[in-house]
C-alpha positions as CSV (number, residue, x, y, z in Angstrom):
1,M,-49.1,-96.1,132.4
2,S,-47.6,-98.3,129.8
3,L,-47.1,-101.9,130.6
4,L,-43.8,-101.6,128.7
5,A,-42.4,-98.9,131.0
6,A,-38.9,-100.3,131.2
7,T,-35.5,-100.0,129.6
8,S,-33.3,-102.9,128.7
9,T,-30.1,-103.6,126.8
10,P,-28.4,-106.9,126.1
11,S,-26.3,-107.9,129.2
12,P,-22.6,-108.7,128.6
13,L,-22.8,-110.8,131.8
14,W,-24.6,-113.6,129.8
15,Y,-21.7,-113.8,127.4
16,L,-19.1,-113.6,130.2
17,T,-20.9,-116.5,132.0
18,R,-20.7,-118.6,128.9
19,G,-17.1,-117.8,128.1
20,S,-15.8,-118.3,131.6
21,G,-17.7,-121.6,131.8
22,V,-16.0,-122.9,128.6
23,V,-12.5,-121.8,129.9
24,T,-13.2,-123.4,133.3
25,L,-14.0,-126.8,131.6
26,V,-10.8,-126.6,129.5
27,L,-8.6,-125.8,132.5
28,L,-10.3,-128.5,134.6
29,T,-9.6,-131.0,131.8
30,L,-5.9,-129.9,131.6
31,S,-5.7,-130.1,135.5
32,V,-7.1,-133.6,135.6
33,C,-4.7,-134.8,132.9
34,L,-1.7,-133.2,134.6
35,G,-2.8,-134.7,137.9
36,V,-2.9,-138.2,136.4
37,L,0.6,-137.7,134.9
38,T,1.9,-136.5,138.3
39,S,0.5,-139.5,140.1
40,V,2.4,-141.9,137.7
41,R,5.5,-139.8,138.1
42,W,5.6,-139.0,134.4
43,R,8.4,-136.8,133.1
44,S,10.3,-136.1,129.9
45,P,13.7,-134.5,129.2
46,R,12.1,-131.2,128.4
47,L,9.5,-131.4,131.2
48,P,10.8,-132.6,134.5
49,R,8.3,-134.0,137.1
50,F,8.5,-131.0,139.4
51,V,7.5,-128.8,136.5
52,V,4.5,-131.0,135.7
53,A,3.5,-130.9,139.4
54,G,3.8,-127.1,139.5
55,L,1.9,-126.7,136.3
56,H,-0.8,-128.9,137.6
57,R,-1.2,-126.8,140.8
58,N,-1.2,-123.5,138.9
59,V,-3.7,-124.7,136.3
60,A,-6.0,-125.9,139.0
61,L,-5.8,-122.5,140.7
62,L,-6.6,-120.7,137.5
63,A,-9.5,-123.0,136.9
64,V,-10.9,-122.0,140.3
65,A,-10.5,-118.3,139.4
66,F,-12.5,-118.7,136.2
67,L,-15.0,-120.8,138.1
68,A,-15.5,-117.9,140.5
69,V,-16.1,-115.6,137.6
70,H,-18.6,-118.1,136.1
71,V,-20.5,-118.4,139.3
72,V,-20.6,-114.6,140.1
73,T,-21.7,-113.6,136.6
74,S,-24.4,-116.4,136.6
75,V,-25.8,-115.0,139.8
76,A,-25.4,-111.3,138.8
77,D,-27.1,-111.8,135.4
78,S,-30.9,-111.6,135.4
79,Y,-31.5,-113.7,132.3
80,A,-31.7,-117.2,133.8
81,H,-32.4,-116.0,137.4
82,V,-29.8,-118.2,139.1
83,R,-29.8,-117.3,142.7
84,L,-26.8,-117.4,145.1
85,R,-28.2,-120.4,146.9
86,D,-28.5,-122.2,143.5
87,A,-24.7,-121.9,143.2
88,V,-24.2,-123.6,146.5
89,I,-27.2,-126.0,147.0
90,P,-27.5,-128.5,144.1
91,F,-30.8,-129.0,142.2
92,A,-32.6,-126.1,143.9
93,S,-32.8,-123.9,140.8
94,S,-35.8,-123.4,138.6
95,Y,-33.6,-123.1,135.5
96,R,-32.5,-126.5,134.2
97,P,-32.4,-127.9,137.8
98,I,-30.7,-131.2,137.1
99,W,-27.9,-129.9,134.8
100,L,-27.3,-126.8,136.8
101,G,-27.3,-128.9,139.9
102,L,-24.5,-131.0,138.6
103,G,-22.4,-127.9,138.0
104,T,-23.2,-126.8,141.6
105,L,-22.0,-130.2,142.8
106,A,-18.7,-129.8,140.9
107,C,-18.3,-126.3,142.4
108,D,-18.9,-127.7,145.9
109,L,-16.3,-130.4,145.4
110,L,-13.7,-127.9,144.3
111,I,-14.6,-125.7,147.3
112,A,-14.0,-128.8,149.6
113,V,-10.6,-129.3,147.9
114,I,-9.6,-125.6,148.4
115,V,-10.7,-125.6,152.1
116,T,-8.8,-128.8,152.9
117,S,-5.8,-127.6,151.1
118,L,-5.7,-124.5,153.2
119,L,-6.0,-126.7,156.3
120,R,-3.6,-129.4,155.1
121,A,-1.2,-128.9,158.0
122,R,-4.0,-129.4,160.5
123,I,-6.0,-132.3,159.0
124,G,-3.0,-134.4,157.9
125,H,-1.8,-135.6,154.6
126,R,-4.1,-138.7,154.4
127,L,-7.3,-136.8,154.8
128,W,-6.1,-134.1,152.5
129,R,-5.2,-136.6,149.8
130,L,-8.5,-138.3,150.1
131,T,-10.4,-135.0,149.7
132,H,-8.1,-134.0,146.9
133,W,-9.4,-136.9,144.8
134,L,-12.8,-135.1,144.8
135,A,-11.2,-132.7,142.3
136,Y,-11.2,-135.6,139.8
137,G,-14.9,-136.2,140.5
138,S,-15.7,-132.6,139.7
139,W,-14.5,-133.0,136.1
140,P,-17.2,-135.3,134.8
141,L,-19.9,-133.3,136.6
142,A,-18.6,-130.1,135.1
143,L,-18.5,-131.7,131.6
144,V,-22.1,-133.0,131.8
145,H,-23.2,-129.6,133.3
146,S,-21.6,-127.8,130.3
147,L,-23.3,-130.0,127.8
148,G,-26.6,-130.2,129.6
149,T,-27.2,-126.6,130.5
150,G,-24.8,-124.6,128.4
151,S,-26.2,-122.3,125.7
152,D,-23.5,-123.5,123.2
153,A,-24.0,-127.2,123.6
154,R,-25.5,-127.7,120.2
155,Y,-22.8,-125.8,118.4
156,G,-20.2,-127.9,116.6
157,W,-17.2,-126.2,118.2
158,M,-18.6,-126.9,121.7
159,A,-19.2,-130.6,120.8
160,V,-15.6,-130.9,119.5
161,L,-14.3,-129.3,122.7
162,G,-16.4,-131.7,124.8
163,F,-15.3,-134.7,122.9
164,A,-11.6,-133.6,122.9
165,S,-11.8,-133.2,126.7
166,I,-13.3,-136.7,127.1
167,A,-10.6,-138.2,124.8
168,A,-7.8,-136.4,126.7
169,V,-9.0,-137.5,130.2
170,S,-9.7,-141.1,129.0
171,L,-6.3,-141.4,127.5
172,S,-4.6,-140.2,130.6
173,L,-6.6,-142.6,132.7
174,L,-5.7,-145.5,130.5
175,V,-2.0,-144.6,130.9
176,R,-2.6,-144.4,134.7
177,V,-4.2,-147.9,134.7
178,A,-1.5,-149.4,132.5
179,R,1.3,-148.2,134.8
180,A,-0.4,-148.8,138.1
181,P,0.4,-152.0,140.1
182,G,-2.3,-154.5,140.8
183,D,-3.9,-157.7,139.4
184,V,-4.9,-157.9,135.8
185,L,-8.6,-158.2,136.6
186,A,-8.7,-155.0,138.6
187,K,-6.8,-153.1,136.0
188,G,-9.0,-154.5,133.3
189,A,-12.1,-153.3,135.1
190,A,-10.6,-149.8,135.6
191,G,-9.7,-149.7,131.9
192,A,-13.2,-150.8,130.8
193,A,-14.7,-148.0,133.0
194,A,-12.3,-145.4,131.5
195,I,-13.8,-146.4,128.1
196,C,-17.4,-147.1,128.9
197,V,-18.1,-143.9,130.9
198,P,-17.1,-141.6,128.0
199,V,-19.1,-143.8,125.6
200,A,-22.2,-143.4,127.9
201,V,-21.6,-139.6,128.0
202,L,-21.4,-139.4,124.2
203,T,-24.5,-141.5,123.8
204,W,-26.4,-139.3,126.2
205,Y,-25.2,-136.2,124.4
206,G,-26.3,-137.6,121.0
207,N,-29.8,-138.4,122.3
208,G,-30.1,-135.3,124.5
209,P,-28.4,-131.9,124.1
210,A,-27.6,-132.5,120.4
211,Q,-31.3,-132.9,119.6
212,R,-33.9,-130.2,118.9
213,G,-36.1,-129.4,121.9
214,W,-33.5,-130.1,124.5
215,A,-33.9,-126.6,126.0
216,A,-37.5,-127.4,127.0
217,R,-36.7,-131.0,128.1
218,A,-33.7,-129.7,130.2
219,G,-36.1,-127.6,132.3
220,T,-35.8,-124.1,130.8
221,P,-38.6,-121.9,132.1
222,R,-41.3,-121.4,129.5
223,A,-40.9,-117.7,129.5
224,L,-37.3,-118.0,128.3
225,L,-38.0,-120.2,125.4
226,H,-37.8,-117.8,122.5
227,T,-38.3,-120.7,120.1
228,A,-41.7,-121.3,121.7
229,A,-42.8,-117.8,121.0
230,A,-41.6,-118.1,117.4
231,A,-43.3,-121.5,116.9
232,A,-46.6,-120.0,118.2
233,V,-46.7,-117.5,115.3
234,A,-49.2,-118.9,112.7
235,P,-48.0,-118.8,109.1
236,P,-49.8,-115.7,107.7
237,A,-49.7,-113.4,104.2
238,P,-46.3,-111.1,101.4
239,R,-42.8,-112.2,102.1
240,L,-41.0,-109.8,104.4
241,P,-39.2,-107.2,102.2
242,R,-35.9,-105.5,103.0
243,S,-37.8,-102.5,104.4
244,F,-41.4,-102.0,105.3
245,D,-43.9,-99.9,107.3
246,G,-47.2,-101.0,108.5
247,S,-49.8,-100.9,111.3
248,L,-50.9,-103.5,113.8
249,T,-53.8,-104.4,116.0
250,G,-54.1,-107.2,118.5
251,T,-54.4,-108.2,122.1
252,I,-52.4,-107.9,125.3
253,S,-52.5,-110.2,128.4
254,E,-50.5,-110.5,131.6
255,S,-49.9,-113.6,133.6
256,T,-50.2,-113.9,137.3
257,P,-46.9,-113.7,139.2
258,N,-45.1,-116.9,139.7
259,D,-43.4,-118.0,142.9
260,R,-40.5,-115.6,142.2
261,G,-42.9,-112.7,141.5
262,L,-42.3,-112.7,137.8
263,V,-45.0,-112.0,135.3
264,V,-45.2,-112.6,131.5
265,V,-46.8,-109.9,129.3
266,R,-47.9,-111.3,125.9
267,I,-48.8,-109.1,122.9
268,D,-50.3,-110.9,119.9
269,T,-50.9,-108.7,116.8
270,T,-51.9,-108.9,113.2
271,L,-50.0,-106.8,110.7
272,H,-51.8,-104.6,108.2
273,G,-50.6,-102.7,105.1
274,R,-48.0,-103.7,102.6
275,V,-46.9,-106.6,104.8
276,R,-49.6,-108.9,106.2
277,G,-48.7,-111.4,108.9
278,K,-48.4,-112.0,112.6
279,L,-46.2,-110.4,115.2
280,R,-45.8,-111.6,118.8
281,L,-43.9,-110.2,121.7
282,A,-43.4,-111.8,125.1
283,L,-41.9,-109.9,128.0
284,Q,-40.9,-111.4,131.4
285,G,-40.2,-109.3,134.4
286,Y,-41.1,-107.9,137.8
287,P,-44.1,-105.6,138.1
288,S,-43.1,-102.0,138.9
289,D,-44.9,-99.7,141.2
290,G,-45.8,-97.4,138.4
291,G,-47.7,-100.1,136.5
292,G,-44.9,-101.2,134.2
293,V,-42.7,-104.3,134.0
294,R,-38.9,-104.3,134.7
295,M,-38.0,-106.6,131.9
296,T,-35.6,-109.5,132.5
297,A,-36.2,-111.6,129.4
298,S,-38.1,-111.3,126.1
299,G,-39.1,-113.0,122.9
300,V,-40.1,-111.6,119.6
301,A,-41.4,-113.4,116.5
302,I,-42.7,-112.0,113.1
303,A,-43.7,-113.8,109.9
304,A,-45.4,-113.1,106.6
305,T,-46.7,-115.5,104.0
306,G,-43.9,-117.3,102.2
307,S,-41.4,-116.1,104.7
308,P,-39.8,-118.1,107.5
309,V,-40.3,-117.0,111.1
310,F,-37.9,-114.2,112.2
311,A,-37.3,-114.7,115.9
312,G,-35.2,-112.7,118.4
313,S,-35.6,-110.5,121.4
314,I,-36.3,-106.9,122.5
315,V,-33.1,-104.7,122.7
316,G,-34.6,-101.5,123.8
317,L,-37.7,-100.0,125.5
318,A,-38.6,-96.3,125.9
319,G,-42.2,-95.5,126.8
320,D,-44.4,-96.9,124.0
321,R,-41.4,-97.5,121.7
322,V,-40.1,-101.0,121.4
323,D,-36.8,-101.8,119.5
324,A,-36.3,-105.5,118.6
325,R,-33.8,-107.5,116.6
326,V,-34.8,-110.7,114.9
327,N,-33.3,-113.1,112.5
328,A,-34.1,-116.2,110.5
329,P,-31.7,-118.9,109.0
330,S,-30.5,-117.9,105.5
331,E,-32.6,-114.7,105.7
332,G,-30.3,-112.5,107.9
333,T,-31.1,-110.1,110.6
334,M,-33.9,-107.4,110.8
335,N,-34.4,-104.5,113.1
336,L,-37.9,-103.7,114.2
337,T,-39.2,-100.4,115.6
338,L,-42.7,-100.5,117.1
339,F,-44.8,-97.8,118.6
340,L,-47.6,-99.3,120.7
341,R,-50.8,-97.9,122.1
342,L,-51.9,-100.2,124.9
343,D,-55.3,-100.4,126.6
344,P,-54.8,-102.9,129.4
345,A,-58.4,-102.5,130.6
346,A,-59.8,-103.7,127.3
347,G,-56.8,-106.0,126.6
348,S,-56.2,-104.5,123.2
349,V,-53.2,-103.0,121.5
350,S,-52.7,-101.0,118.3
351,G,-49.8,-99.2,116.7
352,S,-47.2,-99.1,113.9
353,V,-44.1,-101.1,112.9
354,H,-41.1,-100.3,110.8
355,G,-38.7,-103.1,109.7
356,V,-35.3,-102.9,108.1
357,R,-33.0,-105.7,107.0
358,L,-29.4,-105.3,108.1
């Protein structure tokens, strides 16, 4: 039985998780700013105070709705293996535990606000108002969570969105401090905090998520690091053409199950024929009763002499056929079709490969 006895297609849940997370951050930012304006009784001729208060409430509810989508899709998607308890208990996940845990804390704070709001008539206004302030504490946790564990943190648009969120909340807090009663010293300390905290977050971002290698330092499981699979491919020998056919030989190995029962199958091969180089596949999944692997994540890398490493993932499995899509900066995308003959007992693999540039 083939070790590749599985079928897999890219999951839309991963993209829905990312999108709902970004929308949740935007709505939380807007909710915090509107909450601050409500607290200082701000209004304008076109926007009365009761409209601001109602908008604040509705935006907060919409943020909770998108947060629910973000949590549900994170748990339902098998890519990062976020369990239901990871969405409730902070820092319990094996996937980027610190930064995912901060998001869990933000979620727990919002849940506390929702529960106390539903029980407002029974717990009293003072306790409800005290708990309501937790919503403001959830915003910086959500921001750092987005930048620390988000797949889009290194993209320019996400950085601009994060910086704009920080600027909007900082400005609203400075307005709140300026209009609040109290002695000058206390107001000065609060104003300094409204400036220093964003500066600290920006400094951390510049030295952390914005740098190469952050995924590994953040706690991403080794099996999910596609870049690690690509980096492990030794530079071999001619540049990958737009279309080629060849044969391959190599070795296959399978790791022992980890604490969640996942194994990693690694296939390292040498290309023969018109194109000479190296091809590596890494599959993570749960062992199946028939001797295969139910794939949950994958990494593919291929390179030839003079060519950059093309890296990507498996997009389809059917028996001994493997379909993969890889790309390289400035080189575009390539589809690979492999037919593999595996001998797990001997730890060897042979077969053919067909590559086409898109």
